[in-house]
C-alpha positions as CSV (number, residue, x, y, z in Angstrom):
1,M,12.8,33.7,-26.0
2,S,9.4,32.8,-24.8
3,A,8.8,30.2,-22.1
4,P,7.7,26.7,-23.2
5,T,4.0,25.9,-23.0
6,A,2.8,23.3,-20.5
7,A,2.4,20.8,-23.4
8,Q,6.0,21.3,-24.5
9,A,7.3,21.0,-20.9
10,M,5.3,17.7,-20.5
11,A,6.6,16.3,-23.7
12,A,10.2,17.1,-22.9
13,A,9.7,15.7,-19.4
14,A,8.1,12.5,-20.7
15,A,11.1,12.0,-23.1
16,R,13.5,12.4,-20.2
17,L,11.6,9.9,-18.1
18,R,11.4,7.5,-20.9
19,A,15.1,7.7,-21.4
20,A,15.6,6.9,-17.7
21,G,13.5,3.8,-18.0
22,V,10.5,5.0,-16.1
23,P,7.3,3.1,-17.0
24,D,4.4,5.2,-18.4
25,P,6.4,8.4,-18.6
26,A,3.7,10.5,-20.1
27,R,1.3,9.8,-17.3
28,D,3.9,10.6,-14.7
29,A,4.8,13.9,-16.4
30,R,1.2,14.9,-16.5
31,I,0.7,14.1,-12.8
32,L,3.8,15.9,-11.7
33,L,3.0,19.0,-13.8
34,A,-0.4,19.1,-12.2
35,H,1.2,18.9,-8.8
36,A,3.8,21.6,-9.6
37,A,1.0,23.9,-10.9
38,S,-1.4,23.0,-8.1
39,V,-4.2,21.9,-10.4
40,D,-6.1,18.7,-10.7
41,A,-4.5,16.2,-13.0
42,A,-7.7,16.0,-15.0
43,R,-7.3,19.8,-15.8
44,V,-3.8,19.7,-17.1
45,T,-5.1,19.6,-20.7
46,L,-6.7,22.9,-20.1
47,I,-3.4,24.6,-19.3
48,A,-1.5,22.7,-22.0
49,P,-1.5,25.6,-24.5
50,E,-0.4,28.2,-21.9
51,E,3.2,29.2,-21.2
52,I,4.5,27.7,-18.0
53,A,5.4,30.2,-15.3
54,P,9.0,30.2,-14.1
55,E,8.2,29.1,-10.6
56,I,6.1,26.2,-11.9
57,A,8.8,25.3,-14.3
58,E,11.4,25.2,-11.5
59,R,9.2,23.0,-9.3
60,F,8.4,20.7,-12.3
61,E,12.1,20.4,-13.1
62,Q,12.9,19.3,-9.5
63,L,10.1,16.7,-9.6
64,I,11.1,15.3,-12.9
65,A,14.8,15.1,-11.8
66,L,13.7,13.0,-8.8
67,R,11.3,10.8,-10.8
68,A,14.2,10.2,-13.3
69,V,16.1,8.6,-10.4
70,R,13.0,6.5,-9.7
71,V,11.6,8.2,-6.7
72,P,7.9,7.0,-6.7
73,V,5.3,9.5,-7.9
74,S,3.3,9.0,-4.7
75,Q,6.3,10.1,-2.6
76,L,6.8,13.2,-4.8
77,I,3.2,14.3,-4.5
78,G,2.7,12.9,-1.0
79,S,-0.4,10.8,-1.7
80,R,-1.7,7.7,-3.4
81,G,-5.2,6.7,-4.4
82,F,-6.5,3.5,-2.9
83,Y,-10.1,2.1,-3.0
84,G,-11.5,5.5,-3.9
85,R,-9.6,7.6,-1.3
86,D,-6.4,9.5,-1.3
87,F,-3.9,8.4,1.4
88,R,-0.9,10.5,2.6
89,I,2.3,8.7,1.7
90,S,6.0,9.1,2.7
91,R,9.1,7.0,2.2
92,D,8.5,5.5,5.6
93,V,5.6,3.4,4.3
94,L,4.8,1.0,1.5
95,D,3.0,2.7,-1.4
96,P,-0.5,1.2,-1.5
97,R,-1.0,-1.1,-4.5
98,P,-4.1,-1.7,-6.6
99,E,-3.8,-5.4,-6.0
100,T,-4.3,-4.9,-2.3
101,E,-7.9,-3.9,-3.1
102,T,-8.5,-7.6,-3.5
103,L,-7.9,-8.0,0.2
104,I,-10.4,-5.2,0.9
105,E,-13.1,-6.7,-1.2
106,L,-12.7,-10.1,0.5
107,A,-12.8,-8.4,4.0
108,L,-16.0,-6.5,3.1
109,S,-17.7,-9.7,1.8
110,A,-18.7,-10.8,5.3
111,P,-19.8,-8.9,8.4
112,F,-17.2,-7.9,11.0
113,E,-17.2,-5.6,14.0
114,R,-13.5,-5.5,15.0
115,A,-10.4,-5.8,12.7
116,L,-6.7,-6.1,13.3
117,D,-4.3,-4.9,10.5
118,L,-0.8,-6.3,11.1
119,G,2.0,-4.3,9.5
120,T,-0.4,-1.4,8.9
121,G,2.1,0.9,7.2
122,S,0.1,3.8,5.7
123,G,-3.0,2.5,7.4
124,C,-4.7,2.1,4.0
125,I,-6.2,-1.3,4.8
126,L,-7.5,-0.5,8.3
127,V,-8.7,3.0,7.5
128,T,-10.5,1.8,4.3
129,L,-12.3,-0.9,6.2
130,L,-13.4,1.4,9.0
131,A,-14.5,4.0,6.4
132,E,-16.6,1.4,4.6
133,R,-18.0,-0.1,7.8
134,R,-19.2,2.8,9.9
135,T,-19.9,0.7,13.1
136,A,-16.6,-1.2,13.0
137,T,-13.5,-0.6,15.2
138,G,-10.0,-1.8,14.7
139,V,-6.3,-1.8,15.5
140,G,-3.4,-1.2,13.3
141,A,0.0,-2.6,14.4
142,D,3.4,-1.8,13.0
143,L,7.0,-2.1,14.3
144,S,7.9,1.3,12.6
145,E,7.1,4.3,14.7
146,A,7.1,6.5,11.6
147,A,4.6,4.1,10.0
148,C,2.4,4.4,13.0
149,L,2.4,8.1,12.8
150,Q,1.5,7.9,9.1
151,A,-1.3,5.5,9.7
152,S,-2.7,7.7,12.5
153,A,-2.6,10.8,10.2
154,N,-4.6,8.9,7.6
155,A,-7.1,7.8,10.2
156,V,-7.6,11.5,11.1
157,L,-7.8,12.5,7.4
158,H,-10.6,10.0,6.7
159,E,-12.4,10.6,10.0
160,V,-12.1,7.2,11.5
161,A,-9.5,8.1,14.2
162,A,-12.1,7.6,17.0
163,R,-12.6,4.0,15.9
164,A,-8.9,3.2,15.1
165,E,-6.1,2.4,17.5
166,V,-2.6,2.4,16.1
167,I,0.1,0.7,18.1
168,Q,3.8,0.1,17.7
169,S,4.1,-3.7,17.9
170,D,6.3,-6.5,16.5
171,W,3.4,-8.4,14.9
172,F,1.3,-9.7,17.8
173,D,3.6,-8.7,20.6
174,K,1.6,-5.7,21.9
175,V,-1.8,-6.8,20.6
176,E,-4.6,-7.5,23.0
177,G,-8.1,-8.8,22.7
178,R,-10.0,-10.7,19.9
179,F,-11.0,-9.7,16.4
180,D,-13.5,-10.8,13.8
181,L,-11.0,-10.1,11.1
182,I,-7.2,-10.3,11.1
183,L,-5.5,-9.0,7.9
184,S,-2.0,-8.4,6.7
185,N,-0.1,-7.4,3.7
186,P,3.3,-8.6,5.1
187,P,6.8,-8.4,3.6
188,Y,6.7,-11.3,1.3
189,L,9.7,-10.9,-1.0
190,A,12.6,-13.3,-0.3
191,A,16.0,-11.7,0.3
192,T,17.2,-13.2,-2.9
193,E,14.4,-11.4,-4.9
194,M,15.3,-7.9,-3.8
195,A,18.0,-7.3,-6.4
196,D,15.5,-7.8,-9.1
197,V,12.7,-5.6,-8.0
198,A,12.0,-2.2,-9.5
199,P,14.2,0.7,-8.3
200,E,11.1,2.5,-7.0
201,L,10.7,-0.3,-4.5
202,R,14.3,-1.3,-3.8
203,D,15.7,2.2,-3.4
204,H,12.9,4.3,-2.1
205,E,10.4,2.2,-0.1
206,P,11.1,0.7,3.4
207,A,12.9,-2.6,3.1
208,M,11.2,-4.0,6.2
209,A,7.9,-3.6,4.4
210,L,9.1,-5.5,1.4
211,T,11.2,-8.4,2.6
212,D,11.6,-10.5,5.8
213,G,15.3,-10.9,4.9
214,L,14.7,-14.6,4.6
215,D,12.5,-16.7,2.4
216,G,9.6,-14.3,2.2
217,L,7.4,-16.7,4.2
218,S,8.4,-16.1,7.8
219,V,5.5,-13.7,8.7
220,Y,2.9,-16.1,7.4
221,R,4.3,-18.7,9.8
222,I,4.0,-16.2,12.7
223,I,0.4,-15.4,11.7
224,A,-0.6,-19.0,11.2
225,D,0.9,-20.0,14.6
226,Q,-0.4,-17.1,16.7
227,A,-3.6,-15.7,15.1
228,Q,-6.0,-18.2,16.6
229,G,-5.2,-16.6,20.0
230,Y,-6.6,-13.3,18.8
231,L,-9.5,-14.4,16.7
232,T,-13.2,-14.7,17.6
233,A,-15.0,-18.0,17.1
234,E,-16.3,-17.0,13.7
235,G,-13.3,-14.9,12.7
236,R,-11.3,-15.0,9.5
237,V,-7.6,-14.4,8.6
238,L,-6.8,-12.7,5.2
239,V,-3.2,-12.3,4.1
240,E,-1.9,-10.9,0.8
241,I,0.7,-13.0,-0.9
242,G,3.2,-12.8,-3.8
243,W,1.6,-14.3,-6.9
244,Q,3.9,-17.4,-6.8
245,Q,3.3,-18.1,-3.1
246,G,-0.2,-19.5,-3.1
247,D,0.6,-23.1,-2.5
248,A,3.3,-22.5,0.1
249,V,1.2,-20.1,2.2
250,C,-1.9,-22.4,2.0
251,A,0.3,-25.2,3.2
252,I,1.6,-23.1,6.1
253,F,-1.9,-22.5,7.3
254,R,-3.1,-26.0,6.8
255,D,0.0,-27.4,8.6
256,A,-0.8,-25.1,11.5
257,G,-4.3,-26.6,11.8
258,W,-6.4,-24.0,10.1
259,A,-9.7,-25.1,8.4
260,G,-11.2,-23.6,5.3
261,V,-8.0,-22.4,3.7
262,T,-8.7,-20.9,0.3
263,L,-6.9,-18.9,-2.3
264,A,-8.4,-15.8,-4.0
265,H,-7.2,-14.2,-7.2
266,D,-6.8,-10.5,-8.1
267,L,-8.3,-8.8,-11.2
268,D,-5.3,-10.0,-13.3
269,G,-6.2,-13.6,-12.4
270,R,-3.1,-14.0,-10.2
271,P,-3.2,-15.7,-6.7
272,R,-3.3,-12.7,-4.3
273,V,-5.0,-13.5,-0.9
274,V,-5.0,-16.6,1.3
275,C,-8.1,-16.8,3.5
276,A,-8.3,-19.0,6.6
277,D,-11.2,-19.8,9.0
278,T,-10.7,-20.6,12.6
279,P,-8.6,-23.7,13.4
280,A,-10.2,-27.1,13.0
């Protein structure tokens, strides 16, 4: 009996993933076969008519089995694209999301020389900003030592390590100096929401990056209360939010005395980033 072709293997894998409730199973099957075969995902169609080698079939089977229990694709292949760059990813950090690119666009819309990324995780925000602004420097802070190592590795990968300092810190605790830009994509899910999130998040991404264990707003209160002590006179604060949190987070910043509090939307038209100028 001959081995299945790559196309047949992908079709069978997609059916298996679909039965497991995986969103967009055909795409995931294609990406994982490309990874198993060590080819670019765009070239999978070129090998589709060919019989799949036994060692590739075995690797592919292992990857599909893990994806079927909802391990994220980025963790299986070890990387995720974000703002035109690939970032190394592990289960120790949050998987970069396309909606976070809204935060990047807003950050790049005005000049800055020094940035602080609170809860840096993979470092995708800080590293992207430094890669886009070749004269800027910045600090990434995270409570997780594993996340700090991941962020440092991504800074090296994208050749910004000389301008990026990664520190282990509980939000502002170990941060020193002042910054033109303070950014954060904090844990904004309320504890009560965690049961309803996708298994990829709930079971395979770090809980501390997803929820504060409370109402999902506690980190915004910390940033609103303390950021002014770390911001330059013309500095800005940008925080990503859950799409239903716009009014609440804006109110937190206004109540803390911030001026120029505005709400920006992502490409889907959902509230995504709260921007605040220096306190009034």
